[in-house]
Phi, psi and omega in degrees: 000134184283133180286148180289151177302326180298319181292321178296319179297317180295321179297320179296319179295318178298319179298319179296321179294320178296316178299319180296322178295318179296320178296319179298316179299317180296317179297316179297321179294320177298317177297317180298321178296318179294317180297316181300317178292326182294326181265022170069028169294136177303138185300324183291335174298316182293318178298318179298319178297317179296316180295323179297321179296318179295318180295319179299319179295317182296321183282324182274340181053039179206171179053062181291356175296338178297326178299321180287354178259322187292307184297312178298330178301312180291318180297323178298316178295317178300316182297319180300311182294322178296319179297316181297316180297318179295317181296317180295323179291324183291340178258014187290343185277355181258123183284122180269150179083007181240152173277120185234154171257116185236148176232153179178190182238136176288113188259011178207151178299128181304140178266107188265133175234180186300315187246001184202154168236139185256127188234135170263120181248119174273119189285147175284157176298148012272000178283163183231161173084195182232158171231160178257132179246128170259107187245157175297143186293343183283346177293123180278073184260149180214169180304134178078004171294139172261129185225161169239141181230152174226120181184178181274125178277126181241160176295145179300156182298329183242143179302129180091356179271166183294148173302157182227154175236123186259121179047060178279173169283129185237133175233125176279120184258349181164201180211133179275118181276132180206156178240028180288166188299317182300318180296317180295320181291321178293322176298321178295319178298316180297325177295318177297318179297325178296319177299316182298314184291333178283327188269337187237158173294168191302306185291313175300322179296316180298318180295317180294321177301319179292318183294315186275320190236003179069017182272121182238015182295332183264007179289129174284161177299326180294317180293319177301315181296319180295318181292322178294318182291327182270358178071031183243013180301328182297342181295335181254015172258119183304132187227190181298332181294317178301317181295321180294327175298316178297317180299314182295317183295310181291321181296322180298324179281314187296322185288345178281334187238351184234163173290169182300317181293315180292328176295320176300316179297317181298317180294319179298316177297320178299320178299313181299315181297318179297318180298315179296319183297319184272002172111357176054041174291162186302319182296324181289318179297319178301311181297322180295318179297319178297317179296320180294320178296322177298315179300315182296318180296318179293322180295320184271355178079018179268156176288132181278104180268102186293330179299310179295323180294319178300313180296319181295316179295320178300317179297315179301315180295322180286332175293326176289316179209094183293346179291341184300332185301326183249325188277320188272102180296326178298321177300312182296311185294321183293315182288319182290325177294322176297316178297325177297319179294323181290318189255325184274323182302317178302326177293317179296319179301320182296323181280336184269002181258094175285185185294324181269122189296328186287356175267004183292331179104353177058218183297319180298320177298322178293320178296316179299314181297318180296313180298315181296318180297315180296318181293320178296322182294322184266357184305313179302320179292319179297318180292330179278315188277325187244006176053036177165160180201135180257126179295336179292343179296334177296318180291318181299321178292323179296326181282333185262319188303321178298336182274342186299318179302317179292321178299315181291321180298310179295326179297314179290326175297317179301314181294319180296314180293327178297330179283326187250334180210081186309320178299319177294323177297319179296319178297316178298323180298324181291325174292317180298325183297330178298314178297318182296321178293323176299313181297319178294325178294318177297316179301314181295318183294316184276352168288333178271320182270084183253143174237083187290143171288127191280024177204166177221166177257124184248020181212140176298325180299319179295324177297313179298321179296321178298314181289329175296315178296320179297318179297320180295317179298315180297315180299316181296318180295314180293324178296319178297317180295321178295321180293326179292326183264000000 
């Protein structure tokens, strides 16, 4: 008997879902292998775990998803060790522990902090590779400056990272002139920052620079401390929202004059240009990759599975630099907060929906649920890495996050008008300043009103146990919901 087209379509959809689950399992296993190697688990332990999984599958003749877990687990560990060996070999020509005179070109915009600026220096021949310089903040250094330094070369803080020179003597010898795309985009970014600093007072200008362009060089020590205490530092870390603003803006123009396919290409190019302009930090690249996957899924008519996308982007980032899994706190917090929104928020939504719909809370209720889910997901890492967490940071985020879309919209309007009609841009800046002062007031108030969690986690094992317990609770809850339906 011939099967109905409806049944064939459903079978095809089910097969696609099963394949997607296997890919997700493989990606998670690859990440687990890299993490296990990063925290110095003996390689033979990881191999033993993979072999045990394969043997279990062979004897039980069931649950073949274990196969998709075993091989990537071992491959992830192998890749981490291969990357470290390659990185250490590539820096082998620089003598560590000696005072050296080195020359080179700053090949990335300096990352400025309150007490230090971090510089990547590409060395001149006959030496090869790059070194990291921790310099005093008063040095007026910029992208493409050619400099000479004298200082003691030390091993990088993390195994496989570039050698570093801490507070050396620095002399600017010139500037390499170039008209490549990266230089032009950074010059454009500096022009935008100049408009912001002319139109706004110091603190509102610094906050807007961070929100729109991820620039934190003008942050005072007091503002940094207030944002850290109030749990709002993430507001000035470029995220998926910034990328989505770029996507919406470019897409709105492109779809009016281009075909659907060409509009996709235009938006993708726009994402890349924005990422290069703001410095291509890891958080921006993560957000850009997520945005690109969303665009691709919409173009091809596929359902956008954020769980698989998060895992896929994490794998891509770890293939570029597998040390990020343990060293880069931003990497950990961004992905785990996303997973919290995907898995914990639906549970919160289920509990906050009483029988009468008008008690759900609407948009504000959704913001509260999203903020709470993200904060719960990253809580173990915060307690381990920063030895503390203030419960009041949940309230400060609830008060600020609803205002952020309008702040960003007016911010981009201000920059656009400043380029084409400066008086209109200045007028927009004064409206924008009201929102920025409100956000700064909330930050200052909740930096004082803290409700600290009275304990911290002082062991990686405790962090893993917390996430294990969280996973069991989530699994049990989802299993109960599945049984009800």
